[in-house]
C-alpha positions as CSV (number, residue, x, y, z in Angstrom):
1,M,0.6,20.6,45.8
2,T,4.4,19.3,46.5
3,L,6.7,18.5,43.3
4,L,8.7,15.5,43.3
5,P,12.4,15.9,43.7
6,F,13.0,15.2,39.8
7,E,10.2,17.8,38.7
8,E,11.8,20.3,40.8
9,E,14.9,19.6,38.8
10,M,13.3,19.3,35.3
11,M,11.1,22.1,35.3
12,P,12.0,25.6,35.3
13,K,11.2,27.8,38.3
14,E,11.1,31.2,36.4
15,L,9.2,31.8,33.3
16,P,12.3,31.6,30.4
17,A,12.7,33.8,27.7
18,P,9.7,33.5,24.6
19,E,11.8,31.7,22.3
20,D,12.5,28.8,24.8
21,Y,9.2,27.2,23.6
22,S,9.8,23.9,25.6
23,G,10.9,25.7,28.4
24,V,7.9,27.9,28.5
25,R,5.7,24.8,28.5
26,K,7.4,23.2,31.0
27,Y,7.1,26.3,33.2
28,K,3.2,26.2,32.5
29,L,3.5,22.4,33.4
30,R,4.7,23.3,36.7
31,K,2.5,26.0,37.6
32,L,-0.6,23.4,37.3
33,K,1.1,20.8,38.9
34,E,1.6,23.3,42.0
35,S,-1.7,24.2,41.6
36,G,-2.9,20.7,42.0
37,K,-4.1,20.2,38.3
38,D,-1.5,18.2,37.1
39,P,-2.7,17.0,33.5
40,F,-1.0,13.7,33.2
41,M,-3.2,12.4,36.6
42,N,-6.2,11.9,34.4
43,V,-6.6,8.5,33.6
44,R,-9.7,8.7,31.2
45,F,-12.2,10.8,29.6
46,D,-15.6,9.8,28.7
47,R,-16.8,10.9,25.1
48,T,-20.1,10.5,24.0
49,H,-19.1,11.0,20.3
50,R,-16.0,10.9,18.2
51,I,-15.4,14.0,16.3
52,G,-16.4,12.3,12.8
53,E,-19.6,11.1,14.4
54,I,-20.4,15.0,15.6
55,L,-19.9,16.1,12.0
56,S,-21.9,13.2,10.3
57,S,-24.8,13.5,12.8
58,F,-24.2,17.6,13.6
59,Q,-28.1,18.3,12.8
60,E,-29.5,15.6,14.9
61,L,-27.0,16.7,17.7
62,S,-28.2,20.0,17.9
63,G,-29.6,21.3,21.5
64,K,-27.8,18.3,23.0
65,T,-24.6,18.5,25.3
66,I,-22.2,16.5,24.1
67,S,-18.5,15.1,25.0
68,T,-15.3,14.9,22.8
69,A,-11.4,14.8,23.2
70,G,-9.1,15.6,20.4
71,R,-5.1,17.3,20.3
72,I,-5.5,21.2,19.4
73,V,-3.9,22.0,16.1
74,A,-5.4,25.9,15.8
75,L,-5.7,27.9,18.3
76,R,-6.8,31.7,18.2
77,Q,-8.0,34.2,20.8
78,H,-10.1,37.1,20.7
79,G,-10.2,39.3,23.7
80,K,-13.0,37.3,25.8
81,A,-13.4,34.4,23.4
82,V,-11.3,31.4,22.6
83,F,-11.3,29.6,18.9
84,A,-9.6,26.2,18.8
85,N,-9.5,23.3,16.5
86,I,-9.3,19.8,18.2
87,L,-8.1,16.7,16.0
88,D,-8.7,12.9,16.7
89,E,-8.7,9.8,14.7
90,T,-11.6,10.5,12.8
91,G,-11.8,14.1,11.9
92,K,-11.4,17.9,13.2
93,I,-13.8,20.2,14.7
94,Q,-13.8,24.2,15.8
95,I,-14.5,24.8,19.6
96,F,-15.5,27.9,21.0
97,A,-15.2,29.4,24.6
98,N,-16.1,32.4,26.2
99,I,-15.8,33.9,29.8
100,D,-19.5,33.1,30.4
101,S,-19.8,30.0,29.4
102,L,-16.8,28.6,31.4
103,G,-16.1,31.3,34.1
104,E,-13.2,33.1,35.1
105,D,-10.8,30.6,36.3
106,N,-11.4,27.9,33.5
107,F,-11.1,30.6,30.9
108,K,-7.8,31.7,32.4
109,L,-6.8,28.0,31.9
110,I,-8.2,27.6,28.7
111,K,-6.6,30.8,27.5
112,D,-3.1,29.1,28.8
113,L,-3.2,26.4,26.2
114,D,-0.9,25.5,23.8
115,L,-0.9,23.7,20.3
116,G,-0.4,20.3,20.7
117,D,-2.2,20.0,24.0
118,I,-4.8,17.4,24.7
119,I,-8.1,18.2,26.0
120,G,-11.5,16.7,26.7
121,V,-14.6,19.3,26.4
122,S,-18.2,19.2,26.9
123,G,-20.8,21.8,25.3
124,E,-23.5,22.2,22.4
125,P,-22.9,21.5,18.9
126,F,-23.8,25.4,16.8
127,L,-23.5,26.8,13.2
128,T,-21.1,30.0,13.6
129,K,-22.2,33.0,11.2
130,T,-19.6,31.5,8.3
131,G,-21.6,28.2,8.5
132,E,-18.8,26.2,10.4
133,K,-19.5,23.5,12.7
134,T,-18.5,24.2,16.1
135,I,-19.1,23.3,19.9
136,K,-19.7,25.9,22.5
137,L,-17.9,24.7,25.8
138,N,-19.4,24.5,29.1
139,Y,-16.7,22.3,30.4
140,F,-12.8,21.2,28.8
141,V,-10.1,19.6,31.1
142,L,-6.4,19.5,29.9
143,L,-5.4,15.7,29.7
144,T,-2.2,16.1,28.4
145,K,0.4,19.0,28.3
146,S,2.1,19.1,25.3
147,L,6.0,19.7,26.1
148,E,7.3,20.3,22.5
149,P,5.7,22.4,19.7
150,L,4.3,21.3,16.5
151,P,6.1,22.5,13.5
152,E,5.0,25.3,11.8
153,K,4.5,25.3,7.8
154,W,4.3,21.5,8.1
155,H,2.7,21.3,4.3
156,G,5.6,23.0,3.1
157,L,8.3,20.9,4.4
158,K,10.6,19.7,1.4
159,D,12.9,17.1,3.0
160,I,10.9,13.7,3.3
161,E,13.3,12.4,5.3
162,L,11.8,14.5,8.3
163,R,8.5,13.5,7.7
164,Y,9.8,9.6,7.9
165,R,12.1,10.3,10.9
166,Y,9.0,12.1,12.8
167,R,6.3,10.1,11.7
168,Y,3.7,11.0,14.8
169,L,4.4,14.8,13.6
170,D,3.6,13.7,10.0
171,L,0.5,11.8,11.0
172,I,-0.9,14.6,13.3
173,M,-0.6,17.3,10.7
174,N,-1.3,15.7,7.4
175,E,-4.6,14.3,6.7
176,T,-3.6,12.3,3.6
177,V,-0.8,10.7,5.1
178,R,-3.5,9.5,7.9
179,K,-5.9,8.3,5.2
180,R,-3.2,6.5,3.2
181,F,-2.3,4.4,6.1
182,R,-6.2,3.6,7.0
183,L,-6.1,2.6,3.3
184,R,-3.0,0.3,3.7
185,S,-4.7,-1.1,6.7
186,K,-8.0,-2.0,4.7
187,I,-6.5,-3.5,1.5
188,I,-4.8,-5.9,4.0
189,V,-8.0,-6.7,5.7
190,E,-9.6,-7.2,2.5
191,M,-6.7,-9.5,1.1
192,R,-7.3,-11.7,3.8
193,R,-10.9,-12.0,3.5
194,F,-10.5,-12.7,-0.1
195,F,-8.0,-15.9,0.6
196,D,-10.2,-16.8,3.7
197,S,-13.6,-16.8,1.5
198,R,-11.4,-19.2,-1.0
199,G,-10.9,-21.8,1.6
200,F,-7.1,-20.6,2.4
201,M,-5.9,-21.0,6.1
202,E,-3.9,-18.3,7.5
203,V,-0.8,-19.9,9.1
204,E,2.2,-18.5,11.3
205,T,5.6,-19.6,10.9
206,N,9.2,-19.0,12.2
207,I,11.0,-15.7,12.1
208,L,14.0,-16.9,13.3
209,E,15.5,-19.8,11.3
210,P,18.5,-21.9,11.8
211,I,19.5,-22.0,7.8
212,A,19.0,-19.0,5.3
213,G,16.5,-20.2,2.6
214,G,13.7,-19.8,0.2
215,A,15.1,-16.6,-1.5
216,T,18.7,-15.4,-2.9
217,A,18.8,-12.5,-0.6
218,N,21.6,-11.6,2.1
219,P,20.0,-12.5,6.0
220,F,20.4,-10.5,9.3
221,I,22.0,-12.3,11.3
222,T,21.6,-13.0,15.2
223,Y,22.6,-15.1,18.0
224,Y,20.5,-17.5,19.9
225,D,21.6,-18.0,23.4
226,A,19.8,-21.3,24.5
227,L,21.1,-22.9,21.1
228,D,24.5,-21.4,21.3
229,T,24.4,-20.9,17.4
230,D,23.7,-18.4,15.1
231,F,20.2,-17.8,13.8
232,Y,18.9,-15.8,10.4
233,L,15.5,-13.6,10.1
234,R,13.7,-15.4,7.8
235,I,14.3,-14.1,4.2
236,A,11.1,-16.0,2.9
237,T,8.5,-18.4,4.5
238,E,8.4,-20.5,1.0
239,L,10.4,-23.4,2.5
240,R,8.1,-23.6,5.6
241,H,4.9,-23.6,3.7
242,K,5.9,-26.2,1.5
243,R,6.4,-28.5,4.6
244,L,3.0,-27.9,5.5
245,I,1.7,-28.6,1.8
246,V,3.9,-31.8,2.5
247,G,2.0,-32.2,5.6
248,G,-1.4,-32.7,3.9
249,Y,-2.8,-28.7,4.2
250,E,-3.3,-27.9,0.5
251,K,-4.1,-24.3,0.6
252,V,-2.3,-22.0,3.1
253,Y,-0.9,-18.5,2.9
254,E,0.6,-16.0,5.5
255,I,1.2,-12.2,5.6
256,G,4.0,-11.1,7.8
257,R,7.3,-9.4,8.0
258,V,10.5,-10.6,6.2
259,F,14.0,-9.5,6.2
260,R,16.5,-8.5,3.8
261,N,19.9,-7.2,4.5
262,E,20.4,-5.3,1.2
263,G,20.1,-1.6,-0.1
264,L,17.8,0.9,1.0
265,S,16.2,2.6,-2.1
266,T,12.5,4.1,-3.4
267,K,11.6,0.3,-3.8
268,H,13.3,-1.6,-1.0
269,N,13.5,-1.7,2.8
270,P,15.5,-4.3,4.4
271,E,12.3,-5.0,6.5
272,F,8.8,-5.4,4.7
273,T,5.3,-7.1,4.6
274,M,5.3,-10.2,2.3
275,L,2.2,-12.3,1.3
276,E,3.1,-15.8,0.4
277,L,0.6,-18.2,-0.5
278,Y,0.8,-22.3,-1.5
279,W,-2.1,-24.1,-3.4
280,A,-1.7,-27.8,-4.0
281,Y,-2.7,-29.4,-7.2
282,V,-2.5,-26.4,-9.4
283,D,0.4,-24.7,-11.7
284,Y,1.2,-21.1,-12.0
285,T,-1.6,-20.5,-14.7
286,D,-4.1,-20.9,-11.8
287,I,-2.4,-18.4,-9.8
288,M,-2.2,-16.2,-12.5
289,K,-6.0,-16.1,-12.5
290,L,-6.0,-15.8,-8.4
291,V,-4.0,-12.8,-8.8
292,E,-5.9,-11.1,-11.2
293,E,-9.1,-12.1,-9.2
294,L,-7.4,-10.3,-6.0
295,I,-6.7,-7.2,-7.7
296,S,-10.0,-7.2,-9.0
297,H,-11.1,-7.6,-5.4
298,I,-9.0,-4.8,-4.1
299,C,-9.9,-2.2,-6.8
300,Q,-13.7,-2.9,-6.0
301,T,-14.0,-2.7,-2.4
302,C,-11.0,-0.4,-1.6
303,L,-10.5,1.9,-4.3
304,E,-13.9,1.6,-6.2
305,T,-11.7,2.2,-9.9
306,F,-9.4,0.0,-11.8
307,V,-7.6,3.0,-13.2
308,L,-4.8,4.6,-11.5
309,E,-3.4,8.2,-12.4
310,K,0.1,8.5,-12.1
311,E,2.3,11.3,-12.2
312,S,5.7,10.3,-10.3
313,A,9.2,12.0,-10.4
314,K,12.4,10.0,-11.3
315,M,13.2,9.6,-7.8
316,S,16.4,9.3,-5.9
317,D,17.3,8.7,-2.5
318,T,17.1,11.7,-0.5
319,K,19.6,13.0,1.9
320,E,18.8,12.6,5.3
321,S,18.9,15.8,7.2
322,E,17.7,17.0,10.8
323,M,14.7,18.8,12.1
324,D,15.2,20.6,15.3
325,I,12.0,19.5,17.1
326,S,12.6,22.1,20.0
327,Q,11.7,24.9,17.5
328,S,8.3,25.8,16.5
329,K,9.6,26.4,12.9
330,P,11.8,23.8,11.4
331,A,14.5,24.7,9.2
332,I,12.3,24.6,6.0
333,D,13.7,27.2,3.9
334,K,17.1,25.4,3.9
335,V,15.9,22.5,1.9
336,E,16.1,23.1,-2.2
337,E,13.7,21.7,-4.5
338,S,15.2,18.3,-6.3
339,G,15.0,19.5,-9.7
340,E,14.3,16.0,-10.8
341,E,12.5,15.7,-14.3
342,L,8.9,14.6,-13.7
343,I,7.5,11.8,-15.8
344,P,4.2,13.0,-17.7
345,Q,1.3,12.0,-16.1
346,Y,-0.2,8.5,-17.4
347,K,-2.9,6.4,-16.2
348,I,-2.8,2.5,-15.3
349,D,-5.6,0.2,-16.3
350,L,-6.1,-2.5,-13.5
351,T,-8.8,-4.1,-15.6
352,P,-7.9,-7.7,-16.0
353,P,-7.1,-9.8,-18.1
354,Y,-3.3,-8.9,-18.2
355,P,-1.4,-9.8,-21.3
356,K,1.3,-12.9,-21.0
357,V,4.9,-12.4,-22.6
358,E,7.7,-14.4,-22.4
359,F,10.9,-13.5,-20.6
360,D,13.0,-14.2,-23.4
361,D,10.9,-11.9,-25.9
362,L,11.2,-8.9,-23.4
363,L,15.2,-9.7,-23.0
364,L,15.5,-9.7,-27.1
365,K,13.2,-6.3,-27.2
366,Y,15.4,-4.2,-24.5
367,T,18.6,-5.7,-25.0
368,N,19.3,-7.1,-28.7
369,V,19.7,-10.6,-26.9
370,R,17.9,-13.8,-26.1
371,L,19.2,-15.7,-22.9
372,E,20.7,-18.6,-25.1
373,E,23.3,-15.8,-26.5
374,I,24.5,-14.7,-22.7
375,P,24.8,-18.2,-21.2
376,D,27.5,-17.5,-19.1
377,K,29.3,-14.5,-17.1
378,I,31.4,-13.5,-19.7
379,S,28.7,-12.8,-22.2
380,V,26.6,-11.1,-19.6
381,I,29.1,-9.1,-18.3
382,K,29.7,-7.9,-21.9
383,K,26.1,-6.8,-22.5
384,L,25.9,-4.9,-19.0
385,K,29.0,-2.9,-20.6
386,E,27.5,-2.6,-23.8
387,L,24.5,-1.1,-22.0
388,N,26.6,1.1,-19.9
389,I,25.0,-0.5,-16.5
390,E,26.9,-0.6,-13.6
391,F,27.8,-4.0,-11.9
392,N,30.2,-5.9,-9.5
393,D,32.1,-8.3,-11.4
394,A,32.5,-10.5,-8.3
395,H,28.7,-11.3,-8.5
396,P,28.1,-14.9,-10.0
397,Y,26.3,-15.1,-13.2
398,E,22.8,-15.1,-11.9
399,K,23.0,-12.2,-9.7
400,L,24.5,-10.2,-13.3
401,L,21.5,-11.7,-15.5
402,D,19.1,-10.2,-12.8
403,E,20.8,-6.7,-13.1
404,L,20.6,-6.8,-16.7
405,W,17.0,-7.5,-16.3
406,K,16.3,-5.0,-13.7
407,E,18.1,-2.2,-15.6
408,A,17.0,-2.7,-19.2
409,V,13.8,-4.1,-18.9
410,E,11.8,-3.4,-15.6
411,P,11.5,0.4,-16.4
412,N,9.6,-0.1,-19.3
413,L,6.7,-2.3,-17.9
414,L,4.3,0.2,-16.9
415,Q,0.8,-1.1,-17.6
416,P,0.0,-4.5,-15.9
417,I,1.9,-7.7,-17.5
418,F,2.5,-11.1,-16.9
419,V,6.3,-12.1,-17.8
420,I,6.3,-15.5,-18.1
421,N,9.1,-18.4,-18.3
422,Y,12.2,-17.2,-16.3
423,P,15.6,-18.4,-16.7
424,I,16.4,-21.4,-14.4
425,A,19.4,-19.3,-13.1
426,L,16.9,-17.1,-11.6
427,S,14.5,-19.7,-10.3
428,P,16.3,-22.3,-8.3
429,L,12.9,-23.4,-6.5
430,A,10.5,-23.3,-9.7
431,K,9.8,-26.3,-12.0
432,R,12.0,-26.6,-15.5
433,I,9.8,-26.5,-18.6
434,P,11.4,-30.1,-20.3
435,E,11.3,-29.1,-23.6
436,R,13.0,-25.7,-23.3
437,P,15.8,-26.6,-20.3
438,L,17.1,-22.8,-19.9
439,F,13.5,-22.0,-18.4
440,T,10.8,-22.6,-15.7
441,Y,7.4,-22.3,-15.2
442,R,7.5,-19.0,-13.2
443,F,6.0,-15.7,-13.6
444,E,6.3,-12.1,-12.5
445,L,3.5,-9.5,-12.6
446,Y,4.9,-6.1,-13.6
447,I,2.8,-2.7,-12.8
448,D,4.4,0.8,-13.0
449,G,7.9,-0.5,-13.7
450,M,7.8,-2.8,-10.2
451,E,7.6,-6.4,-9.4
452,I,4.3,-6.7,-7.7
453,A,3.9,-10.5,-7.6
454,N,6.2,-13.5,-8.5
455,A,5.0,-17.2,-8.9
456,F,6.0,-20.9,-9.7
457,S,4.9,-24.0,-10.8
458,E,6.8,-25.3,-7.3
459,L,9.7,-27.6,-8.1
460,N,8.7,-31.1,-5.9
461,D,11.5,-33.0,-7.2
462,P,14.0,-33.6,-4.7
463,I,16.8,-34.7,-6.7
464,D,16.5,-31.8,-9.0
465,Q,16.0,-29.5,-5.9
466,R,19.1,-31.2,-4.3
467,F,21.0,-30.2,-7.4
468,R,19.7,-26.6,-7.6
469,M,20.6,-25.9,-4.2
470,Q,24.3,-27.2,-4.1
471,E,25.0,-25.4,-7.6
472,Q,23.5,-22.0,-5.9
473,I,25.9,-23.0,-2.7
474,A,28.9,-23.5,-4.9
475,H,28.4,-19.9,-6.8
476,A,27.2,-18.1,-3.7
477,V,29.9,-15.5,-2.4
478,E,28.5,-15.4,1.1
479,G,29.6,-18.1,3.5
480,Y,26.6,-18.7,5.2
481,R,24.8,-20.9,2.3
482,E,23.8,-24.5,3.4
483,L,21.8,-27.3,2.3
484,D,18.2,-27.2,4.0
485,E,18.5,-31.0,4.8
486,D,15.2,-31.0,6.5
487,F,13.3,-29.7,3.7
488,L,14.9,-32.0,1.0
489,R,13.7,-34.5,3.4
490,A,10.2,-33.0,3.0
491,L,10.4,-33.0,-0.5
492,E,11.7,-36.7,-0.4
493,I,8.7,-37.6,1.5
494,G,6.2,-36.1,-1.4
495,M,4.6,-32.9,-2.2
496,P,1.9,-32.7,-4.7
497,P,2.1,-30.5,-7.6
498,T,1.5,-26.9,-6.3
499,G,1.4,-23.4,-7.3
500,G,3.3,-20.9,-5.3
501,L,2.8,-17.1,-5.0
502,G,4.5,-14.1,-3.2
503,I,3.3,-10.5,-3.4
504,G,5.3,-7.6,-1.7
505,I,2.6,-6.0,-0.1
506,D,4.6,-2.5,0.4
507,R,5.1,-2.1,-3.2
508,L,1.4,-3.2,-4.2
509,I,0.2,-0.4,-1.9
510,M,2.8,1.8,-3.2
511,L,1.0,1.4,-6.8
512,L,-2.3,1.6,-5.4
513,T,-2.0,4.8,-3.6
514,G,0.0,6.5,-6.5
515,Q,3.4,6.9,-4.4
516,S,7.2,6.6,-6.0
517,S,8.8,5.4,-2.5
518,I,8.1,2.5,-0.5
519,R,8.8,5.1,2.5
520,E,5.6,6.7,1.8
521,V,3.4,3.7,2.8
522,M,5.3,2.2,5.8
523,L,4.7,3.7,9.0
524,F,8.6,3.6,10.2
525,P,10.5,2.9,7.4
526,Q,14.4,2.1,8.2
527,L,16.6,5.1,8.5
528,K,20.4,6.0,9.4
529,K,20.6,6.6,13.3
530,V,21.1,10.0,14.2
């Protein structure tokens, strides 16, 4: 077979030194192509079974010829016999080949395979003397030649940034990670099933917005050529959903990405998955019940338990480093143990009902002040200094109050708890409590020191809403804040009393899968460019 000019240039003509792992594999590919066995020309392979199906029905398949395919993740040669393990999405199984079953030419080919190669095989299932389920091959075909080796000792890798940066390797080598992301998918499916069964309609709203609104966060800014103006990636879906409630829909929800141009941490990623839901003619107490029912549903259908075992480190952001995937052994030994103190093992019981505690009472318990004692920027700065909490004195009062809450109170809220009746300064879209002008009908559900859910009895008074948005803009440091006149016009048309809910799905899945970092539950978390 004649090689194309670029193939002649990119694949070595002579066998490279053994330590040139990539070069050796490219040389093998060259020899295959020259002999007319180009693995990349295969467009399909017909499987009778996936590996998981073979393992679960092994006894019934005895004596039958079956076909399957997968990636080689272990390879052992013993004279005139070859053993390998192949992996697909459903499991891993051992294969066995010898010169008698394959013939001399094909046996030479299988002996020349490498870890990471993807093959299709046919043969009969049998049990080895040690009882291992195995397929004895009578045929195989190389479907994809792996030109970069799999890393060795992957389970010993200490630098978690490498696993995030090369997630495809992490998924190949780590069954636990593969199962975690399958569970994530199942949880989201069950969330949709839960809301659909209760009459909610799933909607899709704009990702590009002309005005940044719906939450107090910095947006990502882009440029819309056709409209010759700046647009923003949405930071929430709230204002669009409320327009739908005004339009006559009574139960809507959306699961999708939102974008906030803020910090990276173990609990924050600049793009994340959010559930938002709006329900007409109910208040935040109805939403509390809905949240308890949702978590119960997930525990029953996905976890089969309400009790979570927790043992986590006081995590800090791990310094990014690099892994040279041209080497079969990454720089594992260079990475030292973090030395972080472990929090003792504890349990979280998700069995409802969850207690309801006033924001102001928790503020008093953990900071020794009530909200009325820190009504302005000067007083809240004094309390932050007293508690040795770092802050930026350029931030407005509401931002500093939020920082006080997050640093002094949140870490103590391990068991499920509804924190109710938030300050109006932190809740520009929630109804105020008439007899308590500093507070609103808002709750947040905290579990394991994290905000999991946020809900309001939604503000539907257009005059009050305009005033609060104007106040918010006046106090904002950023220059992109502006009134959403169309949203205010929708409220003036009239929105019924409504309960609204937001759940950070990534944090919920962190909780349910026992992870201490949000990046462990995102397939491709945001990392610095290398």
